[in-house]
C-alpha positions as CSV (number, residue, x, y, z in Angstrom):
1,X,79.0,157.5,65.9
2,X,80.7,154.2,65.2
3,X,79.7,151.8,62.5
4,X,78.5,149.3,65.1
5,X,75.5,151.4,65.9
6,X,74.4,152.2,62.3
7,X,71.5,150.0,61.3
8,X,71.5,148.9,57.7
9,X,68.1,148.3,56.1
10,X,67.8,145.1,54.1
11,X,64.7,144.1,52.1
12,X,63.8,140.6,51.1
13,X,62.7,140.4,47.5
14,X,60.2,137.7,48.2
15,X,56.6,138.9,48.6
16,X,55.0,138.8,52.0
17,X,58.3,139.2,53.9
18,X,58.8,141.9,56.4
19,X,61.6,144.4,56.4
20,X,64.6,143.3,58.6
21,X,67.5,145.3,60.0
22,X,71.0,144.1,60.8
23,X,74.1,145.9,62.0
24,X,77.0,146.5,59.7
25,X,80.2,144.5,60.5
26,X,83.3,146.7,61.0
27,X,85.9,146.3,58.2
28,X,88.6,145.0,60.5
29,X,86.3,142.4,62.1
30,X,85.0,141.4,58.7
31,X,88.5,140.7,57.4
32,X,89.3,138.6,60.5
33,X,86.2,136.6,59.9
34,X,87.0,136.1,56.3
35,X,90.6,134.8,57.0
36,X,89.8,132.8,60.1
37,X,90.6,129.1,59.7
38,X,87.5,127.0,59.5
39,X,88.6,124.7,62.4
40,X,89.8,127.6,64.7
41,X,88.4,127.3,68.2
42,X,86.9,123.9,67.5
43,X,87.6,121.1,70.1
44,X,88.9,117.9,68.6
45,X,87.8,114.7,70.4
46,X,89.7,111.4,70.2
47,X,87.9,108.4,68.9
48,X,87.6,105.0,70.6
49,X,90.6,103.6,68.7
50,X,92.8,106.4,70.2
51,X,91.6,105.6,73.7
52,X,92.3,101.9,73.2
53,X,95.8,102.5,72.0
54,X,96.5,104.9,74.9
55,X,95.2,102.3,77.3
56,X,97.4,99.7,75.9
57,X,100.5,102.0,76.0
58,X,99.7,102.9,79.6
59,X,99.4,99.2,80.6
60,X,102.8,98.4,79.0
61,X,104.3,101.4,80.8
62,X,102.9,100.5,84.2
63,X,103.5,96.8,84.0
64,X,107.2,96.9,85.2
65,X,106.2,98.9,88.2
66,X,103.3,96.6,89.0
67,X,105.6,93.5,88.6
68,X,108.1,95.1,91.0
69,X,105.4,95.6,93.6
70,X,104.2,92.0,93.1
71,X,107.7,90.5,93.4
72,X,108.4,92.7,96.5
73,X,105.3,91.4,98.2
74,X,106.1,87.7,98.0
75,X,109.0,85.5,99.2
76,X,112.0,84.4,97.2
77,X,110.7,80.9,96.6
78,X,107.4,82.1,95.0
79,X,109.2,84.7,92.8
80,X,111.4,82.1,91.2
81,X,108.5,79.7,90.4
82,X,107.1,79.1,86.9
83,X,104.7,80.6,86.2
84,X,105.6,83.6,88.4
85,X,102.9,85.3,90.5
86,X,100.8,88.0,89.0
87,X,98.9,89.1,92.2
88,X,100.5,90.9,95.2
89,X,101.4,88.8,98.2
90,X,101.3,89.4,102.0
91,X,104.9,90.3,102.6
92,X,105.3,93.8,101.1
93,X,105.7,95.7,104.3
94,X,108.0,93.1,105.7
95,X,110.3,93.1,102.7
96,X,110.3,96.9,102.5
97,X,111.4,97.2,106.1
98,X,114.1,94.6,105.7
99,X,115.4,96.2,102.5
100,X,115.5,99.6,104.1
101,X,117.5,98.3,107.0
102,X,119.9,96.0,105.1
103,X,120.8,98.6,102.5
104,X,120.8,101.6,104.8
105,X,118.5,103.4,102.4
106,X,117.8,106.3,104.8
107,X,121.3,107.7,104.4
108,X,121.5,106.7,100.7
109,X,118.3,108.5,99.9
110,X,119.5,111.6,101.6
111,X,122.7,111.5,99.6
112,X,120.9,110.9,96.4
113,X,118.5,113.8,97.1
114,X,121.5,116.1,97.7
115,X,123.4,114.9,94.6
116,X,120.5,114.9,92.2
117,X,119.1,118.2,93.5
118,X,122.4,120.1,93.2
119,X,123.2,118.6,89.8
120,X,119.7,119.4,88.4
121,X,119.7,123.0,89.7
122,X,123.2,123.7,88.5
123,X,122.6,122.1,85.1
124,X,119.4,124.2,84.6
125,X,121.2,127.4,85.6
126,X,124.4,127.0,83.6
127,X,122.6,125.4,80.6
128,X,120.2,128.3,80.4
129,X,123.0,130.9,80.7
130,X,125.0,129.2,78.0
131,X,122.0,128.6,75.8
132,X,121.1,132.3,76.0
133,X,124.7,133.2,75.1
134,X,124.9,130.9,72.1
135,X,121.4,131.8,70.9
136,X,121.3,135.6,71.2
137,X,124.7,137.1,72.0
138,X,127.2,137.9,69.3
139,X,130.8,137.2,70.1
140,X,133.8,135.9,68.2
141,X,134.2,132.1,68.1
142,X,130.6,131.5,69.1
143,X,130.0,128.8,66.5
144,X,133.3,127.1,67.2
145,X,132.6,127.0,70.9
146,X,129.1,125.6,70.2
147,X,130.6,122.8,68.0
148,X,133.1,122.0,70.8
149,X,130.3,121.7,73.3
150,X,128.3,119.4,71.0
151,X,131.4,117.4,70.2
152,X,131.8,116.5,73.9
153,X,128.6,114.5,73.5
154,X,130.4,112.1,71.1
155,X,133.1,111.2,73.6
156,X,132.2,108.0,75.7
157,X,132.2,108.8,79.4
158,X,134.3,105.7,80.2
159,X,137.3,107.3,78.5
160,X,137.6,110.0,81.2
161,X,137.1,107.7,84.3
162,X,140.8,107.2,85.1
163,X,141.9,110.9,84.9
164,X,138.7,112.0,86.6
165,X,139.3,109.6,89.5
166,X,142.9,110.8,89.8
167,X,141.7,114.4,89.9
168,X,139.1,113.7,92.6
169,X,141.7,111.9,94.6
170,X,144.2,114.8,94.3
171,X,141.4,117.2,95.5
172,X,140.8,115.1,98.5
173,X,137.2,114.2,97.5
174,X,137.6,110.5,97.5
175,X,134.5,108.7,98.9
176,X,132.7,112.1,99.2
177,X,129.7,113.5,97.5
178,X,131.5,116.5,95.8
179,X,133.3,113.9,93.7
180,X,129.9,112.9,92.2
181,X,128.5,116.4,92.0
182,X,131.2,118.6,90.5
183,X,132.0,116.5,87.3
184,X,128.3,116.8,86.2
185,X,127.4,120.4,87.2
186,X,126.5,121.1,83.5
187,X,125.8,118.9,80.5
188,X,126.2,119.5,76.8
189,X,122.8,118.1,76.1
190,X,121.2,120.7,78.4
191,X,123.2,123.6,76.7
192,X,122.1,122.4,73.3
193,X,118.5,122.0,74.4
194,X,118.2,125.5,75.9
195,X,120.0,127.0,73.0
196,X,117.5,125.5,70.5
197,X,114.5,126.6,72.5
198,X,115.7,130.2,73.1
199,X,116.6,130.6,69.4
200,X,112.9,130.2,68.5
201,X,111.1,131.4,71.6
202,X,113.1,134.5,72.5
203,X,112.6,137.4,69.9
204,X,115.6,139.5,69.1
205,X,113.4,142.6,69.6
206,X,113.1,141.9,73.3
207,X,116.8,141.6,73.7
208,X,117.4,144.8,71.7
209,X,114.7,146.6,73.8
210,X,116.5,145.7,76.9
211,X,119.8,147.0,75.5
212,X,118.1,150.3,74.6
213,X,116.8,150.6,78.2
214,X,120.4,150.3,79.4
215,X,120.1,146.7,80.8
216,X,123.3,144.6,80.8
217,X,123.3,140.9,79.8
218,X,122.7,139.5,83.3
219,X,119.7,141.9,83.8
220,X,118.3,140.9,80.4
221,X,118.7,137.2,81.4
222,X,117.0,137.7,84.8
223,X,114.1,139.9,83.6
224,X,113.5,138.7,80.1
225,X,115.0,135.3,79.5
226,X,114.0,133.5,82.6
227,X,110.3,134.1,82.3
228,X,110.3,132.8,78.7
229,X,112.6,129.8,79.5
230,X,110.6,128.4,82.5
231,X,108.9,125.6,80.6
232,X,112.1,124.0,79.1
233,X,113.9,124.6,82.4
234,X,111.2,122.5,84.2
235,X,111.6,119.7,81.7
236,X,115.4,119.9,81.9
237,X,115.3,119.8,85.7
238,X,113.2,116.7,85.7
239,X,115.2,114.8,83.2
240,X,118.5,115.8,84.9
241,X,117.2,114.9,88.3
242,X,116.0,111.4,87.2
243,X,119.3,110.8,85.4
244,X,121.4,111.8,88.4
245,X,119.2,109.8,90.8
246,X,119.6,106.6,88.8
247,X,123.3,107.1,87.9
248,X,125.3,104.1,89.0
249,X,128.5,103.9,87.1
250,X,130.5,106.9,88.4
251,X,129.1,106.9,92.0
252,X,129.9,103.2,92.3
253,X,133.5,104.0,91.4
254,X,134.1,107.0,93.6
255,X,131.9,106.2,96.6
256,X,131.9,103.3,99.1
257,X,129.2,101.6,101.2
258,X,129.7,104.0,104.1
259,X,128.5,107.0,102.0
260,X,126.5,105.6,99.1
261,X,123.7,106.8,96.8
262,X,120.6,104.7,96.3
263,X,121.8,102.7,93.3
264,X,125.1,102.0,95.1
265,X,123.3,101.0,98.3
266,X,121.0,98.6,96.4
267,X,124.0,96.5,95.5
268,X,124.2,95.4,99.1
269,X,120.9,93.5,98.6
270,X,122.5,91.2,96.0
271,X,125.9,90.7,97.7
272,X,125.1,87.3,99.3
273,X,125.7,83.9,97.9
274,X,122.0,83.3,97.3
275,X,120.2,86.4,96.0
276,X,116.8,87.2,97.5
277,X,114.9,88.5,94.4
278,X,112.0,89.7,96.5
279,X,114.3,91.7,98.7
280,X,116.0,93.2,95.7
281,X,112.7,94.2,94.2
282,X,111.6,95.8,97.5
283,X,114.7,97.9,97.5
284,X,114.1,98.9,93.8
285,X,110.6,99.9,94.7
286,X,111.8,102.0,97.6
287,X,114.3,103.7,95.3
288,X,111.6,104.5,92.7
289,X,109.0,106.0,95.1
290,X,110.7,109.4,95.4
291,X,110.8,109.8,91.6
292,X,107.1,108.9,91.4
293,X,106.3,111.4,94.1
294,X,108.3,114.1,92.2
295,X,106.4,113.4,89.0
296,X,103.0,113.4,90.7
297,X,103.8,116.8,92.3
298,X,105.3,118.5,89.3
299,X,103.9,116.4,86.4
300,X,101.5,119.0,85.2
301,X,104.1,121.7,85.0
302,X,106.5,119.3,83.2
303,X,104.0,118.1,80.6
304,X,102.9,121.7,80.1
305,X,106.5,122.7,79.5
306,X,106.9,119.9,76.9
307,X,103.7,121.0,75.1
308,X,104.6,124.7,75.2
309,X,108.1,123.9,73.9
310,X,106.5,121.8,71.0
311,X,104.2,124.8,70.1
312,X,107.2,127.2,70.1
313,X,109.1,124.8,67.9
């Protein structure tokens, strides 16, 4: 018979009280109750000041997007007036259609989707592989190689534009999407990010257990590392996708207007002698909508990955 079912008689010393019975608490459970934090399991609610500050931060964050929509829904004369308009106008659909046609945004968005998707997927894959190697594998020169990878972050990208352009021309990739994709298949920031996460979140015992079971490094990576690394992989994918989608400097150099990405195509809207600000804002709004849709679909997973990474850290 276990201790849970043994009644313990307790007697109150005060007169007139009845005899009461209670169950004895098991020693293990008693110790857990003694050492439990007083605030464990308690829900913490934000006060009114926190909600006010969050509302103000949200307004400041959403105001540029709102102003872009307002400017895209008016004509150029109204946008340039002082004070500027703060309410949407009646020309939103008209300006969106004209910007779509003038900048050939259909092909540009397809190109940007291919470029950003391939770059984000390859960065997540290679950064996770390299991060696992630097975090948990033991090999000669590991620290030196890691320092070299981190050192590439200190070199300005503009220094490599001329030799990189010559290399892409020699390969026959001028004015083609591979010239934008291949130089950015992996990033030092992604490698360092995944290495830091896996150093804390991946126990050495799991890797050693896989070795004992006869699994090689790729098998350990597929069966053990990937399930643990999913939250930071989602965060890295989103950050890399947004950066590749908005990248203008290198695509503007290596691509032309016959095969542009979205930032390159939007330069067509400001190529005239008189710039139509409402048309430019309409094109910017069209270029932002895919990113908003991506965040709406995967926002919960991305925020969950950031919070889980913070808890692991």
